[in-house]
C-alpha positions in Angstrom: -4.2 74.4 33.9 -6.6 71.9 32.3 -4.8 68.9 30.8 -6.2 65.9 28.9 -5.1 62.6 30.4 -2.8 61.0 27.9 -1.2 58.2 29.9 -2.2 55.6 32.5 -0.4 57.7 35.1 -2.5 60.7 34.2 -5.7 58.6 34.5 -4.6 57.3 37.9 -4.2 60.9 39.1 -7.9 61.4 38.2 -9.3 58.3 39.8 -9.8 59.6 43.3 -12.0 62.4 42.0 -13.9 60.2 39.6 -14.7 57.5 42.1 -16.0 60.2 44.4 -18.8 60.5 41.9 -18.9 56.7 41.2 -18.5 55.2 44.7 -19.8 51.8 43.5 -16.4 51.4 41.7 -13.0 50.8 43.0 -10.2 52.8 41.4 -9.0 49.7 39.5 -12.6 48.9 38.3 -12.9 52.5 37.2 -9.6 52.4 35.3 -10.6 49.2 33.5 -13.9 50.8 32.5 -12.1 54.0 31.3 -9.8 52.0 29.1 -12.9 50.2 27.6 -14.7 53.6 27.1 -11.6 55.0 25.5 -11.3 52.1 23.1 -14.9 51.8 22.2 -16.5 55.2 22.7 -13.8 57.8 22.2 -14.0 58.7 25.9 -11.7 61.5 27.1 -10.7 62.5 30.6 -9.5 66.0 31.3 -8.3 67.2 34.7 -7.1 70.2 36.7 -3.3 70.0 36.8 -1.2 72.0 39.3 1.9 69.9 38.9 3.8 72.9 37.4 3.2 74.9 40.6 3.4 71.9 42.9 5.5 69.1 41.5 4.6 66.8 44.4 0.9 66.9 43.5 -0.1 63.3 42.6 -3.9 63.6 42.7 -6.0 65.8 40.5 -8.4 67.9 42.5 -11.1 67.6 39.8 -11.7 65.6 36.6 -14.2 65.4 33.8 -14.9 62.5 31.4 -16.7 63.1 28.1 -17.2 61.7 24.6 -18.2 62.8 21.2 -21.4 61.4 19.8 -23.6 61.9 16.8 -27.2 61.7 17.7 -30.3 62.0 15.5 -32.0 64.4 17.8 -29.1 66.7 18.5 -26.4 66.2 15.8 -22.8 66.2 16.8 -22.7 66.4 20.6 -20.2 66.4 23.4 -21.7 64.3 26.2 -20.3 64.7 29.7 -20.3 61.4 31.5 -18.5 62.4 34.7 -17.6 65.7 36.4 -16.3 65.5 39.9 -14.2 67.4 42.4 -12.6 65.9 45.5 -14.7 67.0 48.5 -11.9 69.0 50.2 -11.3 70.9 46.9 -14.9 72.0 46.2 -15.7 75.7 46.0 -12.4 76.6 44.2 -13.9 76.9 40.7 -12.4 73.7 39.3 -15.7 72.2 38.0 -16.4 75.6 36.3 -13.0 75.6 34.7 -13.5 72.0 33.4 -16.9 72.8 32.0 -15.5 75.9 30.2 -12.7 73.7 28.8 -15.1 71.0 27.4 -17.5 73.6 26.0 -14.5 75.1 24.1 -13.4 71.7 23.0 -17.0 71.0 21.7 -16.9 74.3 19.7 -13.6 73.4 18.2 -14.9 70.0 17.2 -17.9 71.4 15.5 -20.4 70.2 18.0 -23.9 71.7 18.1 -24.6 70.7 21.7 -23.0 69.8 25.1 -25.2 67.5 27.2 -25.1 65.7 30.5 -27.3 63.9 32.9 -27.3 64.7 36.7 -29.1 62.9 39.5 -31.9 64.4 41.5 -30.4 63.9 45.0 -29.9 67.0 47.2 -26.2 66.5 47.2 -26.3 67.3 43.4 -27.9 70.7 43.9 -24.6 72.6 43.9 -23.8 70.9 40.6 -27.2 71.8 39.2 -26.7 75.5 40.1 -23.3 75.4 38.3 -24.9 73.8 35.1 -27.7 76.4 35.1 -25.2 79.2 35.6 -23.3 77.9 32.6 -26.5 78.2 30.6 -27.4 74.5 30.4 -31.2 73.9 30.3 -33.2 71.1 31.8 -34.6 69.6 28.6 -35.7 66.0 29.4 -36.1 63.3 31.9 -33.7 60.4 31.7 -35.3 57.0 32.1 -33.4 53.7 32.8 -34.3 50.1 33.0 -31.8 48.0 35.0 -31.3 44.5 33.4 
Protein backbone atom coordinates (compact mmCIF):
# COMPACT_ATOMS: atom_id res chain seq x y z
CA UNK A 1 0.00 0.00 0.00
CA UNK A 2 1.18 3.53 -0.76
CA UNK A 3 0.56 6.07 1.98
CA UNK A 4 1.15 9.82 2.16
CA UNK A 5 3.21 10.78 5.20
CA UNK A 6 0.89 12.80 7.44
CA UNK A 7 2.83 12.88 10.69
CA UNK A 8 6.39 13.30 11.90
CA UNK A 9 6.36 9.58 12.76
CA UNK A 10 5.45 8.77 9.15
CA UNK A 11 8.27 11.00 7.90
CA UNK A 12 10.75 9.36 10.26
CA UNK A 13 9.81 5.99 8.75
CA UNK A 14 10.83 7.39 5.34
CA UNK A 15 14.15 8.94 6.36
CA UNK A 16 16.38 5.86 5.96
CA UNK A 17 15.30 5.47 2.33
CA UNK A 18 15.51 9.20 1.59
CA UNK A 19 18.99 9.67 3.04
CA UNK A 20 20.16 6.68 0.99
CA UNK A 21 19.65 8.99 -1.99
CA UNK A 22 20.91 12.05 -0.11
CA UNK A 23 23.92 10.75 1.89
CA UNK A 24 25.21 14.27 2.54
CA UNK A 25 22.31 14.69 5.00
CA UNK A 26 21.79 13.11 8.39
CA UNK A 27 18.25 11.98 9.13
CA UNK A 28 17.71 14.99 11.39
CA UNK A 29 18.97 17.40 8.73
CA UNK A 30 16.72 15.76 6.15
CA UNK A 31 13.73 16.00 8.50
CA UNK A 32 14.31 19.72 9.07
CA UNK A 33 14.63 20.26 5.32
CA UNK A 34 11.42 18.28 4.67
CA UNK A 35 9.53 20.42 7.19
CA UNK A 36 10.79 23.55 5.40
CA UNK A 37 9.86 22.14 1.98
CA UNK A 38 6.40 21.23 3.25
CA UNK A 39 5.86 24.71 4.64
CA UNK A 40 7.23 26.68 1.69
CA UNK A 41 6.91 24.45 -1.37
CA UNK A 42 3.95 22.09 -0.82
CA UNK A 43 6.36 19.13 -0.65
CA UNK A 44 4.70 15.74 -0.15
CA UNK A 45 6.28 12.44 0.89
CA UNK A 46 4.62 9.14 0.03
CA UNK A 47 5.93 5.75 1.02
CA UNK A 48 5.42 2.02 0.75
CA UNK A 49 3.61 0.92 3.91
CA UNK A 50 3.41 -2.73 4.94
CA UNK A 51 2.46 -2.06 8.55
CA UNK A 52 -0.97 -3.65 8.02
CA UNK A 53 0.78 -6.91 7.10
CA UNK A 54 3.71 -6.49 9.47
CA UNK A 55 2.87 -4.25 12.46
CA UNK A 56 6.49 -4.26 13.62
CA UNK A 57 7.67 -2.59 10.39
CA UNK A 58 9.12 0.73 11.48
CA UNK A 59 11.06 1.66 8.35
CA UNK A 60 9.54 2.26 4.93
CA UNK A 61 11.33 0.25 2.25
CA UNK A 62 10.90 3.07 -0.30
CA UNK A 63 9.76 6.69 -0.41
CA UNK A 64 9.10 9.44 -2.91
CA UNK A 65 9.11 13.19 -2.35
CA UNK A 66 7.34 15.52 -4.77
CA UNK A 67 5.69 18.89 -5.14
CA UNK A 68 3.24 20.66 -7.37
CA UNK A 69 4.55 23.54 -9.44
CA UNK A 70 3.23 25.87 -12.09
CA UNK A 71 5.87 26.58 -14.68
CA UNK A 72 5.74 28.77 -17.77
CA UNK A 73 7.26 26.10 -20.00
CA UNK A 74 5.14 23.16 -18.83
CA UNK A 75 2.09 24.43 -16.97
CA UNK A 76 0.89 22.61 -13.87
CA UNK A 77 3.56 20.04 -13.09
CA UNK A 78 4.23 17.44 -10.45
CA UNK A 79 7.98 17.49 -9.84
CA UNK A 80 9.63 14.48 -8.21
CA UNK A 81 12.49 15.60 -5.97
CA UNK A 82 13.36 12.27 -4.42
CA UNK A 83 12.66 8.59 -5.16
CA UNK A 84 14.64 6.05 -3.22
CA UNK A 85 14.49 2.43 -2.11
CA UNK A 86 16.59 0.93 0.66
CA UNK A 87 19.41 -1.08 -0.95
CA UNK A 88 18.25 -4.41 0.51
CA UNK A 89 14.70 -3.79 -0.75
CA UNK A 90 15.52 -3.00 -4.39
CA UNK A 91 14.13 -5.16 -7.17
CA UNK A 92 10.73 -5.62 -5.50
CA UNK A 93 8.87 -3.07 -7.61
CA UNK A 94 8.50 -0.42 -4.90
CA UNK A 95 9.86 2.46 -7.00
CA UNK A 96 7.54 1.48 -9.83
CA UNK A 97 4.56 1.47 -7.47
CA UNK A 98 5.51 4.89 -6.11
CA UNK A 99 5.87 6.32 -9.62
CA UNK A 100 2.46 4.94 -10.60
CA UNK A 101 1.01 6.51 -7.45
CA UNK A 102 2.39 10.00 -8.14
CA UNK A 103 1.45 9.85 -11.82
CA UNK A 104 -2.12 9.09 -10.72
CA UNK A 105 -1.95 11.93 -8.16
CA UNK A 106 -0.75 14.29 -10.90
CA UNK A 107 -3.67 13.35 -13.14
CA UNK A 108 -6.15 13.88 -10.29
CA UNK A 109 -4.61 17.31 -9.60
CA UNK A 110 -4.93 18.37 -13.23
CA UNK A 111 -1.22 18.37 -13.96
CA UNK A 112 -0.07 18.29 -17.56
CA UNK A 113 3.37 16.84 -16.77
CA UNK A 114 5.37 14.82 -14.26
CA UNK A 115 9.06 15.67 -14.24
CA UNK A 116 12.24 14.72 -12.41
CA UNK A 117 15.99 15.09 -12.65
CA UNK A 118 18.36 12.17 -12.26
CA UNK A 119 22.15 12.06 -12.02
CA UNK A 120 24.37 10.56 -14.70
CA UNK A 121 26.31 8.19 -12.46
CA UNK A 122 26.32 4.47 -13.38
CA UNK A 123 24.59 3.63 -10.08
CA UNK A 124 21.56 5.59 -11.42
CA UNK A 125 21.21 3.47 -14.58
CA UNK A 126 18.62 1.12 -13.04
CA UNK A 127 16.56 4.17 -12.12
CA UNK A 128 16.92 5.53 -15.65
CA UNK A 129 15.63 2.25 -17.10
CA UNK A 130 12.63 2.47 -14.79
CA UNK A 131 11.86 6.06 -15.86
CA UNK A 132 12.13 5.14 -19.53
CA UNK A 133 9.91 2.09 -18.99
CA UNK A 134 7.34 4.41 -17.40
CA UNK A 135 7.44 6.50 -20.63
CA UNK A 136 9.46 9.42 -19.25
CA UNK A 137 11.58 11.10 -21.92
CA UNK A 138 14.97 12.75 -21.59
CA UNK A 139 14.07 16.29 -22.61
CA UNK A 140 16.82 18.58 -21.31
CA UNK A 141 20.10 18.96 -19.52
CA UNK A 142 19.97 20.35 -16.00
CA UNK A 143 22.64 22.95 -15.25
CA UNK A 144 23.64 24.11 -11.78
CA UNK A 145 25.92 26.78 -10.39
CA UNK A 146 26.96 26.20 -6.78
CA UNK A 147 27.17 29.42 -4.76
